[in-house]
C-alpha positions as CSV (number, residue, x, y, z in Angstrom):
1,M,18.1,-14.9,-21.7
2,A,19.0,-17.0,-24.6
3,A,17.6,-14.7,-27.4
4,A,19.8,-12.3,-26.1
5,D,22.6,-14.0,-25.9
6,T,22.3,-15.1,-28.8
7,I,22.1,-11.5,-30.7
8,V,24.9,-10.7,-28.6
9,E,27.2,-13.5,-29.9
10,R,26.5,-13.4,-33.4
11,D,29.5,-12.3,-35.6
12,P,30.6,-8.8,-35.4
13,Q,31.2,-8.8,-38.7
14,I,27.5,-8.0,-40.7
15,A,27.3,-9.9,-43.5
16,P,29.0,-7.8,-47.1
17,D,25.4,-7.7,-48.4
18,Y,23.3,-6.4,-45.9
19,S,22.5,-2.5,-46.5
20,R,23.7,0.3,-44.7
21,E,20.3,0.7,-43.1
22,E,20.2,-2.7,-42.2
23,Q,23.6,-3.0,-40.7
24,D,22.5,-0.1,-38.7
25,G,19.3,-1.5,-37.2
26,V,21.3,-4.9,-36.3
27,Q,24.0,-3.2,-34.4
28,K,21.5,-1.4,-32.3
29,I,19.8,-4.6,-31.7
30,E,22.7,-5.9,-30.2
31,A,23.9,-2.7,-28.3
32,F,20.4,-2.5,-26.8
33,A,20.9,-6.6,-25.9
34,E,24.1,-5.9,-23.9
35,R,22.4,-3.0,-22.2
36,M,19.2,-5.2,-21.2
37,L,21.8,-8.0,-19.9
38,G,24.2,-5.5,-17.7
39,L,20.5,-4.3,-16.5
40,F,19.3,-8.0,-15.8
41,N,23.0,-8.0,-14.0
42,D,22.9,-4.7,-11.7
43,S,19.1,-5.9,-11.2
44,A,19.6,-8.7,-9.5
45,L,23.3,-7.2,-7.7
46,T,20.9,-4.6,-6.1
47,L,19.5,-6.8,-4.5
48,M,22.2,-8.6,-3.2
49,V,23.3,-5.4,-1.8
50,S,20.4,-4.9,-0.1
51,I,20.5,-8.5,1.9
52,G,24.4,-7.4,2.4
53,H,23.2,-4.0,4.0
54,R,20.3,-6.2,6.5
55,T,22.8,-9.0,7.4
56,G,25.4,-6.5,8.4
57,L,27.7,-8.1,6.1
58,F,28.9,-5.0,4.7
59,D,29.5,-3.3,8.0
60,V,31.1,-7.0,8.8
61,L,33.9,-7.1,6.1
62,A,34.7,-3.3,7.0
63,D,36.0,-4.2,9.9
64,L,38.1,-7.8,8.6
65,D,41.3,-8.1,7.2
66,P,41.0,-10.8,3.5
67,S,39.1,-13.1,5.3
68,T,37.6,-16.4,3.6
69,S,34.0,-17.3,3.7
70,E,34.3,-19.2,7.2
71,E,35.6,-16.6,8.6
72,I,33.1,-14.0,8.0
73,A,30.8,-16.8,8.9
74,E,32.4,-16.5,12.4
75,A,32.6,-12.9,12.5
76,S,29.2,-12.1,11.5
77,G,27.0,-15.7,13.4
78,L,25.6,-16.3,9.2
79,N,25.5,-19.0,7.9
80,E,28.6,-20.2,5.7
81,R,26.7,-21.2,2.0
82,Y,24.4,-18.3,2.1
83,I,27.8,-16.2,2.8
84,R,29.7,-18.1,-0.1
85,E,26.9,-17.6,-2.5
86,W,26.4,-14.1,-1.8
87,L,30.7,-13.5,-1.9
88,G,29.7,-14.7,-5.5
89,A,27.4,-12.1,-6.6
90,M,29.6,-9.3,-4.9
91,T,33.5,-10.4,-6.7
92,T,31.7,-11.1,-9.9
93,G,30.1,-7.6,-9.4
94,G,32.7,-6.1,-8.9
95,I,32.2,-5.2,-5.3
96,V,33.9,-7.1,-3.0
97,Q,37.7,-8.1,-3.8
98,H,38.5,-11.4,-3.6
99,N,42.1,-13.5,-3.7
100,P,41.6,-16.9,-5.8
101,N,44.7,-18.4,-4.3
102,S,43.7,-18.0,-0.3
103,H,40.1,-17.7,-1.5
104,R,39.9,-14.4,0.7
105,Y,37.6,-11.6,0.5
106,W,37.3,-8.0,1.8
107,L,35.9,-4.7,0.8
108,P,38.1,-1.8,-0.1
109,A,37.8,1.2,1.9
110,E,36.4,3.5,-1.3
111,R,33.3,0.7,-1.3
112,A,32.8,0.5,2.8
113,A,32.6,4.6,2.2
114,L,29.5,4.2,0.5
115,L,28.0,0.6,1.8
116,T,28.6,0.9,5.6
117,R,26.5,2.0,8.6
118,A,29.4,4.0,9.5
119,A,29.1,6.1,6.4
120,S,25.9,7.4,6.9
121,P,24.7,9.6,5.5
122,N,26.4,8.2,2.8
123,N,25.3,5.0,3.0
124,L,23.9,4.0,0.1
125,A,23.6,0.2,0.4
126,S,20.5,1.2,2.4
127,V,18.8,2.9,-1.2
128,S,18.6,-0.6,-2.1
129,Q,15.9,-2.0,0.4
130,W,13.5,0.0,-1.1
131,F,13.9,-2.5,-4.7
132,A,12.8,-5.4,-2.5
133,V,9.6,-3.1,-1.1
134,L,8.2,-2.8,-4.6
135,G,9.0,-6.3,-6.0
136,S,7.0,-7.6,-3.1
137,V,3.5,-6.0,-5.0
138,E,4.5,-6.7,-8.5
139,D,1.6,-8.9,-8.9
140,R,-1.3,-6.0,-7.5
141,V,0.6,-3.2,-9.4
142,V,0.1,-5.5,-12.8
143,E,-3.5,-6.3,-11.7
144,A,-4.0,-2.5,-10.9
145,F,-3.2,-1.3,-14.6
146,R,-5.8,-3.1,-15.4
147,H,-8.5,-1.7,-13.3
148,G,-7.2,1.6,-12.7
149,K,-7.1,1.8,-8.6
150,G,-4.6,2.0,-5.9
151,V,-2.1,-0.6,-3.8
152,P,-2.6,0.7,-0.1
153,Y,-0.3,1.2,2.0
154,S,-0.8,-1.9,3.9
155,A,0.3,-4.0,1.2
156,Y,3.9,-2.4,1.5
157,G,5.2,-4.7,4.4
158,R,8.6,-2.9,4.8
159,F,7.7,0.7,4.1
160,H,7.5,2.2,7.4
161,E,10.9,0.7,8.6
162,V,12.7,1.2,4.9
163,M,11.0,5.0,5.0
164,A,12.4,5.7,8.8
165,E,15.8,4.2,7.9
166,E,16.1,6.7,4.8
167,S,14.7,9.5,7.1
168,G,17.1,9.4,9.5
169,Q,20.5,9.6,6.7
170,T,18.7,12.0,4.4
171,V,16.6,14.5,6.7
172,V,18.0,13.6,10.4
173,A,21.9,14.1,9.2
174,A,21.3,16.9,7.7
175,L,18.5,19.1,10.1
176,E,21.0,21.7,12.1
177,E,23.4,22.1,9.1
178,H,21.6,22.4,6.2
179,I,17.8,22.4,6.4
180,L,16.6,24.5,9.1
181,P,18.7,27.5,7.8
182,L,17.1,27.6,5.2
183,V,14.6,29.4,7.0
184,P,16.4,32.4,8.6
185,G,16.2,32.6,12.6
186,L,14.9,29.2,12.9
187,I,17.3,27.8,15.0
188,D,17.3,30.8,17.3
189,K,13.2,30.3,17.2
190,L,13.5,26.8,18.3
191,E,15.5,26.7,21.3
192,Q,14.0,30.2,22.3
193,G,10.4,27.6,22.4
194,I,7.9,27.6,19.4
195,D,5.2,25.0,18.3
196,V,6.2,22.5,15.7
197,V,4.3,19.9,13.4
198,D,5.1,17.4,11.5
199,V,2.9,16.4,8.7
200,G,3.0,12.9,7.3
201,C,5.9,11.8,9.8
202,G,6.2,8.6,9.3
203,R,8.2,7.1,13.0
204,G,8.7,10.4,13.7
205,K,12.4,10.4,12.8
206,A,13.1,14.1,12.3
207,L,10.9,14.7,15.2
208,L,12.8,12.8,17.9
209,Y,15.8,14.4,17.1
210,L,14.7,17.7,17.7
211,A,12.4,17.7,20.5
212,E,15.9,16.1,21.8
213,R,18.1,19.4,20.5
214,F,15.5,22.1,21.6
215,P,13.7,20.9,24.8
216,R,11.9,23.9,25.2
217,S,10.2,24.0,22.1
218,R,6.7,21.8,21.7
219,F,6.5,19.3,18.8
220,T,3.5,17.1,17.3
221,G,3.4,14.4,15.0
222,I,0.4,13.6,12.4
223,D,0.5,10.3,10.5
224,F,-2.2,8.3,9.2
225,S,-0.4,5.1,9.8
226,S,-1.5,2.9,12.7
227,E,1.8,1.4,12.7
228,A,4.3,4.1,12.6
229,M,2.4,6.3,15.3
230,Q,2.8,3.0,17.6
231,A,6.6,2.8,16.2
232,A,7.1,6.3,17.4
233,T,5.3,7.0,20.5
234,A,7.0,4.2,21.9
235,E,10.5,5.5,21.0
236,V,9.1,8.6,23.1
237,A,8.4,6.7,26.0
238,E,11.4,4.8,26.0
239,R,13.8,8.5,25.6
240,G,11.8,10.0,27.9
241,L,10.6,12.9,25.9
242,E,7.5,15.5,27.2
243,N,7.9,17.7,24.5
244,L,6.6,15.6,21.8
245,E,3.9,13.6,20.7
246,F,2.2,11.6,17.8
247,E,-1.2,11.7,16.9
248,C,-2.9,8.8,14.4
249,R,-4.6,11.4,12.4
250,D,-5.5,11.6,8.3
251,A,-4.4,15.6,7.5
252,A,-6.7,16.1,5.3
253,K,-9.8,15.9,8.1
254,W,-6.9,18.0,9.8
255,D,-8.5,21.3,11.4
256,A,-6.1,23.4,13.2
257,R,-6.1,26.6,13.1
258,E,-3.2,29.2,13.3
259,E,-1.7,26.4,16.3
260,F,1.8,26.2,15.0
261,D,4.9,28.3,14.1
262,L,6.9,25.9,11.6
263,V,4.9,23.3,9.8
264,L,7.1,20.6,8.2
265,A,6.2,17.9,5.7
266,F,9.2,15.8,4.0
267,D,8.2,13.7,1.4
268,A,4.3,13.1,2.4
269,I,2.6,15.9,0.4
270,H,2.3,14.1,-3.2
271,D,1.2,10.7,-1.9
272,Q,-1.7,11.9,-0.4
273,P,-5.0,10.7,-1.1
274,A,-5.9,14.3,-0.8
275,P,-3.1,16.7,-1.3
276,A,-5.1,19.4,-2.5
277,R,-7.4,19.6,1.1
278,V,-3.3,19.1,2.6
279,L,-1.8,21.9,1.8
280,E,-5.2,24.4,2.3
281,N,-5.1,22.7,6.3
282,I,-1.4,23.2,6.7
283,R,-2.1,27.0,5.4
284,R,-4.5,26.8,8.4
285,A,-2.7,25.7,11.0
286,V,0.7,28.1,10.7
287,R,0.1,31.3,12.5
288,P,0.9,34.4,10.4
289,D,4.3,34.9,11.4
290,G,4.9,31.1,10.7
291,V,6.8,29.2,8.4
292,F,5.6,25.9,6.0
293,L,9.0,23.8,5.1
294,M,8.1,21.2,3.0
295,Q,10.5,18.8,1.2
296,D,9.5,17.0,-1.6
297,I,11.1,15.2,-4.9
298,A,13.4,17.5,-7.4
299,A,11.5,16.9,-10.9
300,A,9.6,18.8,-13.2
301,S,5.9,18.4,-13.9
302,C,6.5,17.1,-17.1
303,V,8.4,14.0,-18.2
304,H,10.5,16.0,-20.9
305,G,11.8,18.2,-18.4
306,N,13.4,14.7,-16.7
307,M,15.3,13.6,-19.5
308,N,18.7,14.0,-17.5
309,H,17.6,13.6,-14.2
310,P,20.4,11.8,-12.5
311,V,17.8,9.6,-10.7
312,G,14.8,9.7,-13.2
313,P,14.0,6.4,-13.8
314,F,14.5,5.3,-10.0
315,I,11.9,8.2,-9.3
316,Y,9.4,7.2,-11.9
317,T,9.7,3.3,-10.3
318,I,8.7,4.1,-7.0
319,S,6.3,6.8,-8.1
320,C,4.0,4.2,-10.5
321,M,4.7,0.9,-7.4
322,H,4.4,3.2,-4.7
323,C,4.1,7.3,-4.5
324,M,1.0,7.4,-7.4
325,S,-0.7,4.1,-6.4
326,V,-1.5,4.3,-2.6
327,S,-2.5,8.3,-4.1
328,L,-5.0,6.6,-6.2
329,A,-6.2,3.8,-3.4
330,G,-7.6,6.2,-1.7
331,G,-9.5,7.7,-4.2
332,G,-6.8,10.3,-4.7
333,P,-5.5,12.1,-8.4
334,G,-2.0,9.6,-7.6
335,L,0.0,13.2,-8.2
336,G,3.4,11.0,-7.9
337,A,6.6,11.7,-7.4
338,A,7.7,13.5,-9.7
339,W,4.2,16.0,-9.5
340,G,6.9,18.8,-9.3
341,K,8.2,22.1,-9.2
342,E,5.7,24.0,-11.8
343,L,3.2,21.6,-10.3
344,A,3.6,22.2,-6.6
345,L,4.0,25.9,-6.8
346,Q,0.9,26.2,-8.3
347,M,-0.8,24.0,-5.5
348,L,1.3,26.2,-2.6
349,S,-1.0,29.1,-4.5
350,D,-4.4,27.4,-4.5
351,A,-3.9,26.3,-1.5
352,G,-3.8,30.5,-0.2
353,F,-0.1,30.4,0.4
354,G,2.4,33.9,-0.1
355,D,5.8,34.1,-1.0
356,V,7.9,30.4,-1.8
357,R,11.0,29.9,-1.7
358,V,12.5,27.1,-4.2
359,E,16.1,25.5,-2.6
360,Q,18.1,22.3,-3.4
361,L,20.9,21.5,-1.1
362,P,24.3,21.1,-2.4
363,H,24.4,17.0,-0.6
364,D,20.7,15.9,-1.6
365,I,20.3,15.6,-5.3
366,I,16.8,14.2,-5.0
367,N,14.9,16.8,-2.8
368,Y,13.4,20.6,-3.3
369,Y,13.0,22.6,-0.4
370,Y,9.7,24.9,-0.5
371,V,10.5,27.5,2.0
372,V,6.7,28.8,2.0
373,T,5.1,32.1,4.2
374,P,1.2,31.8,4.6
375,S,-0.6,34.8,2.7
376,L,-2.7,36.8,5.1
377,E,-5.4,37.1,2.8
378,G,-8.3,34.4,2.5
379,R,-7.4,32.8,6.0
380,G,-10.4,31.1,6.5
């Protein structure tokens, strides 16, 4: 930090005896130093945003008039000293506003619209949790750079919790209005009653919604995480659902044959240890007149195709520190989150699928939706 400060705080007047090339070089260094300082501040602020989300402080602030830290502590049931320090980060970071005379703080409505649970599915504060999840395995990822292996799912303590919350916002909230209509007539079929499986379902938020919404259809969720399956099964019992079951199963060893009218996979294929085999198993599992609906990251298969991606650095970071790494840990190819449309289409073809239509929804800049029908040839 001291070195960067020295560069940024130097006299902006370049020494007159510098050559034009040397002046350009110094200016580039100073500009990059400023960018790095901004990155440090924004990274620190992201952790505080995550804490604000997890503690419910954004929700509390959104409901309060301008308040002191003591009043916020009373309303939230949290410790005032921690709140005061958190508010320091929020105010210097330009998120919470502050009156220095009254020492009162408030969250403007236009920011609450992106930071509170009431704002879901537009609650961006929930996304900030990923950085702490990834940071918790940094040491293991550093070691993986040396030995080339991976970091197993078991190392990511809050992964399924955060993923379930993200699924609730990005998938469940959009299912009936945006995602299901990608398949013409699908909602009518679900109302009449069909067989549905979600591969790599995690805690099953999408299926829990669908099972309640379409009681005549039958739903199955499979995932190799016993923790996720236990949580999902408990919620089935709590809701009293009789048309939904979850199975702890490795999709690479799954041998269903023409059992399902609809196969779903939400953000699940690219981190599989055996993605090609999973796609082949899905192709065998879907009925001849059925459909496979796959949501996965909207990216190109080569880095130069992602240079203008609005969340390119985030995709490659979460891939390096999770998606790619968990696949490698299972002996897989490590496709990574940016495996891309080109490779996805090739792998779907190799698995024996027929027509593939790729859609992108206006509300979702992160994902492609692949609407896939099985080929009638080679359905062994």
